[in-house]
N, C-alpha and C positions, 0 to 999 in steps of 0.2 A: 501223751494225751489220754485222758480217761473219760469215757462217756458211756453211760448206761442206756441201753435201748430196751431193757426188759421192764424194770419197775417204774418206767417213766409215767409221771402224773400229768405231763404236758402243761407245765406252768405257762407256757406261751398261750395256750388256748384258754386257760383259766383267766388270764389277764385280759382276754379279749372282751369279756362280758357277753351277755346275751344279745346286746344290740350290735350284731355283726354288720360289718360293712361289706364292701364289694370284693374283698379278698384279693386285692391287687398284690403284685409281688412284693411290695415294700413292707407288708405287715398284716397279720391276721385281724387286728382290731381296728383297722382303718374304717372310716365312715363313707368310703367311696369317693372322697374328695381329694384324690391324690393322683400322681403319675399321669397328669394330663386329663384326669377324669372329673375335674371340677366343673360344675355346670355354670356357664357364664350367664350374665344377666339377660342376654338376648336369646339364649337357647330355649327351645320349646319342646314339650313332649307331644306325643301323638304321631299320626301318620303311619305309612307303610314302609318298612325297611325291606328291600328286595335283595336277596343274597343269591349269588350264582354259584353253581357247583357243576363239576363234570361227571359226577357219579350219581346214579339213581339210588333211591332207598331200596334195600333188599329185604330188611326185616324191620317191623315196627315194635318188635319185642326187644327191649334193651338187653335182656339176658342172652339173646342169640346174636344180635346184630354184629356185622363185621365191617361194612363199608364205612368210610368217613361220613357220608351223608346220613347213614343210619345213626351214627353217634351224635351228629349235630342236631338232628331233628328230635330224637328221643331224649337227648340230654336236656332239651328245653322243657321236658315234662317230668322226668324221673331224676330226682336230685341225688347227688353224691354226698356221702358223709363228710368228706374232706376235699379241699382244693389243694392246689400245688403252686409253689412259687417258682421263680426262674432258676433257683439253685437246686430244685428238686425237693425242697422241704414242704411238709404238709401243713395246711392251715385250716381253720374252722370253716365249715359250710353248714350242712344239716347238723353235724355234731359240733358241740361247743367244748367238749372235754373228752379225752380218751387216754387210755393207758392200760396198766396191768394190775390185777389183784394178786396174782402169783404167776409162776412161770408157765402155767397152762390155762390161765383164765384172764381174758382181756375184757375191756368194756368200752362203750361209747355212751356219753350223755348227749342227748339230742335236744334241739329247741322244742319249746312247748307252744309255739305260735304258728306252726305250719299246718295247712289244710289241703286236702285234695279238692279239685275243682268241682266235685259234686257235693261239697260241704262236709265230707267226712274228715275228722282230724287225722293228721299223720302222727302216728305214735310208734313206740318201740315195737309194737306188734308187727308193723309193716317191715321194720328192719330185720327182726328175727325171722319172719316169714320168708323174706327175700333170700337170706342166706341158707336157711334150712331147705327151702324148695329147690334152690340151685344145686345144693349138695345132693339131694335125693334124686332129682329128675335129670341132672347132668345135661343142661342145654349147651349147645356148641359155641359158647361165647368165651371171652378171655377170663371172666371171673371164676368159672368153675375150676380152672387150673390152679387157682390160688387157695382153694378150699380143701386141699388134700388132708390137712391135719384137723379139720373141723369135726368135732363130735356133735355139737349142737349149739345153737344160739338160744339164749334164754331171756325172756322178758322179766326184768326185775321190777320195773315200774313203768309208767307211761312214757318216761323219758330216758330210761336206762336199759341198755341191752348188754348182757354178758355173753362172751363166747367161750366155750369149753373145748379145749384142744386135746387130741389124743397124744400129742408130743409137743414139746416146746417149739415155738416158732416166733422168734423175736421180730420178724417182719410182718406178722399177720395183721395186727390192728391197723397200722398205717397203710399197708399195701391194700388190704381189702377195703379199708375206709375210703381210699381214693378210687379204686376201680369199680366198686359196687354202685350201680344205679338202683335206688330203692323203688320198689313197685308196690302198688296198693294191694293189700291182702284181700280186701273185699271184692276185687276184680280178678286178680290172678289166682286167688285161692278157690275160685268157683269153677276152674277147669281141671280136667284130670291130670294134666302135666304142663308145667311152665315151659318145658322143652318143645312142646308141640303147639303152643298157643300163638296164633298169628297176631293177635292184638291189632287187627287192621280196621277197626271201626269203634265208635263210641268211646273215644279216649278219655281217660281221667288223669289229670295232671296235678302235681304238687310243685311244678316248676313255674317259671314266669309266663309260659305260654301253653296253650292246649291246641292240638291239631284239630282242625275243623273241616278241611277240604283237601282232597287228594286227586290229582290227575297224573297217573303213573307216567314217568318219563318226561313230565312237563313241570307242574307246579305242586308245591306242598304249602298250604296256608295254615298258619298258626295265629290264634287270637290271644291277646293279653288277658291274664286273669286279673281279678279285682284287687287281690292282696298278695304281695310277694315281699316279705320282710328282709330278704337278703340284699335289697338295694336301698339306697338312702331315702328315696322318695316313698318307699313302701308299695309302689306300683310300677310295673314296667313302663319305660319311656315310650317306645313305639307301640301303637295300638295293634299292629299286625306285623308278623314276620312272614315273608314269602321266600321259600327256597325254589329257585328256578334252575332246571337242568339244561346245560348246554353241551354240545358235542365235544368241545375242546377249549383250551384256555385262550386261544386267539379269538374265538367267537365271544368269550366272556369279556375280554379286554375291549373289543369293539362295542359291546353292549354297555360297558361302563363309560366309555368315551361318549357314547350317544345318549347317555342318561337313562337307559332302559333298566339298569340295575344300580344298586347303591354300594355293593360290596362283593368282592370275589373271595369266596371262602378258601379255596385251595391256593397254595403258595405260587407266586409268580415264577415263571422260568427266569433264570438269571439274566438271560439276554434282554428281557423286557424291563428289568428293574430300573436301570438308569433312565430309560425313555419315559417311563411313567412317573418317576420322581420329578421330572422336568415338565410334566404335562399340566396344563391349567385345569383346575377343578378336581384334581385327584390328589389324595394323600396316600403315601406308602408307609406302612408301619413295619418296623423291624421286630421280628419275633424271635426270642431266644430259642435255640434248638436243644432238645434233650434226647434226640433220637439219632439214627444213623441210616445210611444206605449200605447194603451188603449183598454178598452172594453166598449161597451155601451149596454144598455139593452132596447130593443124595447118596448116602453110604449104603443104602439098600441095593444100589445098582453097581455092579462091577464095571470098571475097575476103580470106581470112586471110593471103595472101601479101603484102598491102598493109600496110605498117607503120602507116599512119594508122588503119586499121581495128583493128589490134591495140592501138594506143595508145588508141583510143576505148573499147575493151573494158576496158583496164586502168584507165582513169579512171572507169569506171562501177561500181567495186567499193568498198563502204564497209568498208575494212580495219579501222578502229578499232572499228566495230560488231561485226564478226566476232570480234575479239579480246576485246572486253568482254562481249558478249552470249552468244556461243557458248562461248568459252573462259574466261569468268569472270575475265578479267584475268590468266590464267596463260600468256599468250604475249606476245612482243615483236616489234616490227618489225625487219626486217633492212635497212630502207631500200631495199626491192626489189633487194637485193644477193644474188647466189647464193653469196656467201661468208658463213659464219656469224660473228656477232660474237664468239663464244667463241674463234675462231681469231684472237686479237688480233694476231699477227705479220703476218697476211695481210689483215685486214679494213680496209676504207676506208669511212667513213660516206658513204652516198649518200642522196638524197632519195627518199622513198617516193612512188609514184604517188598524186597527190591525188585523193580522191573528189570528182568534179565533173561531174555529168551534163551540164551545159551545155557544158563543155569537150569532152566526148565528142561532143555534137551538132555543135559547130564543126568537130571533126576529121573527122567523117563528111561534112559539107558540103564541107570542103576536099578530101576524097577523091572528090567528085562525086555524093554521094547527096543526095536532097531528101526532106524529111519530107512524108508525106501528110496528109490532113485529120485523121487520127486521131493525128498526132504521131509515127508510126513511120516507119522508113526502109526497110521491106521486107526487113530482114535477120533471118534466123532461123538459130540455131546450136544444135546438140545439145551437151550437157554430160555427159560420161561420168564416173561415179564408182562406188565400191564401196559396196554396201549394208551390208557388214560394218564399214565405218568410220563410227561414229556421229557423229564430229565433222564430217567432210567432208559427210556426209549432211545435217547441219543447215545448214552455211554455204552449201551449194549453193543453198538457197532464197533466202538473202540476195543471192547473186550474181545469180540470176534477177531478183529484185525491183529491184536496182540497175540492171541493164541495161534493164529496162522503163522506168525513169525517163529513160534516155538514148534511148529509142525503138528499142531492140534487143530482139528476142524470143529468149529462151533456153529450150529444151525440155530438161528434166531426164531423164537416162537412167541410173538406178541399177540395177546388176546385182549378182548374187551374185559372190563373189570370183573364181571360176574363169572365168566368162564375161567379167568385167571385165578380167582379165589377158589373155585371148585377144584381146579387142577392142583392147586396148592394143598388143599385139605386132603385130596386123594393121593398125594405123593406122586403125581403124574408128571415128573420132570427129571432131568439129569442135574441141571443147575438152575437154581431159583435166584432171581434178582428182584429186590424190592427194598422197601424202607420200613422202619419202625418209628412211630411218631414220638413215643415217650418211653425211655428206659431210665427211670428215675431212681430205682433201688436195685443195685447189682444182685442182692440176694434173691429178690423176687424174679428179676429178669432172667438170671441164669437158671433158676428153677424151671421157668417156662420154656426156655430155649434149649437147654442142654440135658435135663433129666430125661430118662427114657419115656416117661409118660407126659412130658411137657407139652403144653397146648401148642406152642410155636416151635417145637423141635423139628424144624424142616430138614436138618441134616440127618435125622434119625440116628443120632449118636447114642450109644449106650456104653459109657466108659466108667467102670466101677470106681476108679480113682477120682475122676472128676465129680461123679455123683456124691462120693463121700465128702469131698471138700464143700460142695454146695449145700448138702444137707447139714453138715456140721456148722456152717456159717449161719444157717437159719436157727440153729438150736442154742448156740452159746449166747449169753445175755449181754456181754460187754463188747463195745466197738473194737477195743484193742485186741480182742480175741477173734472177732469176725474179719478184721482187715487182712491179716496174712492169708487166711483161708480163701477169701475172695480174690486177692491178687494172684495167688498160686493157681486158682481155677482159671483166671484170665490168661495166665501164661500158657497153660495147657491148651486152652482153646486156640490160642495163636499158633503154638508149636505144631499141633495136630491138624490145624486148619479145619476145625469144626465149624468155624464161621469166618468169613472173609469180610472184615469191616472196611469199607471203602473210604468213608469220610463222615464227618458231622458238619452241619452248617446252620447258621442262622437263616431264617426265612423272611420273606417279604410278602405282605398282604396289602392289597390296594382297595381303597374305598373312596366314595365321593366326599368332597370336602363340605358337602351340605349336611353331613352328619358328624357328630363329635362325641366325646366322653366315653369312647370305647376303652375297655380295660384289658391290657395285654397279659396273657398267661402263656407259658412256654409250649412250643410244639405246634405243628399244623393242626393237630386234633383239637387244640384249645384256642390258641392265638387270640383273635378278637371275636371269634365266633362262639366263645364259651358263654354259658347262660347268663352269668353276671354281667358280662360285657354287653351283650345284645339288649338285656333288660335295662342297662344304664344309658344306652345311646339316646341322644336327643338331636333334634334338628337345629341347625345354626340359624339365628335370626328370627 
């Protein structure tokens, strides 16, 4: 197989034309009338679509935001250059063409019919500003971790931006194109630093909706803009989107059943899926997964810097029980591989860590530990997780119980979402348990997770051999050169237990059957709560 990722001119995007559709997974040039998104004769626009979430907004600045609700709310105002389909391939959004001029110069051509809600046109100036300001000010969001090789973004015309890199990075144009939310220069450029800009009032949007009312911990009201060319009708379907915060998913489900809300944004717990699939008045959508659940072991803390201890912990987890009991068989093993099986071109089947408490004990003894009369090794670790994640909250107990069989004590530390995020960023944990919603490009994902300065390097790994493989995979232009580097990096991650990948799963999102024409994109972060989907929704009848 021979595939160039460097001089790519993206014929797929060029064929899409400027009249972009809804960017549903089946193709970038669709007009929004596919995959169940065709508007029926009786479907009507207008009304309020109320969306439930269990997490509050932390930041209104999309360059900083971390929570899911941050992403859902700000994503409706600040567009991405590229969308993603269920196989992880990039598709047009704000950008209609993208590729490379040479090995260190990339480009995007953007639409010429997008405007900010205050009447200012969205141009290449906004795109270049977003990237340059993020690089300079270093806000604490995911995007900044992908701009390491950026020298500068240059405006070539109103619709063309070129990026100049300090070193070749074949993943840059598509990776940054997907993860970057473009912000208005005339707003964000008026403050000293985008890293410190709260953006908590007087919002200006180039998405389908603009935030107009906020009641912290309760409701976030967004009103439709008059013109949004990324949907077939040219204007959003619902007049208003309201995000409403609930304490937990059970309260959300009750609100949906009572008709108080129209859609639950977060994925359903597996135990509730079958029940809601049979419930009158409710539709359950299956969402392709591009992410995973995992645990990482903080190598800044002894003895977790010892690979034998990490291996002992990995072999003390009953992965099959977690998938069958907690997830009701709705998850699959990745073979302890950080590359998702759905990414068939990249994936290599590896052997999952076997659940074997006796092997864990042997590994601990090899590491120099001796069991006491009570059968334990005097090792106690804290396990950090979010109380707002009902699935992780359940399997954390199974992890604790499995470790006890191996003579290891694990103390569970569940926190509400904001405290959990703060402790994660501070490295205040022994073991971290959580999920990543979208891991669509192994080169980018490994850079963020396993390079020493990676934004989500929660293991705090600094392995020169691994870093060399990852950096090399981002430099070489051809897929056939990248593939063995990425796969070898994945094998090292597994062997050294730099990441313990538990499973990947398809997700399920519930909504009232009074609404239709949602457009599915992969992962909980996008699902049917992505901007194109919400803007395409219509009432039935």
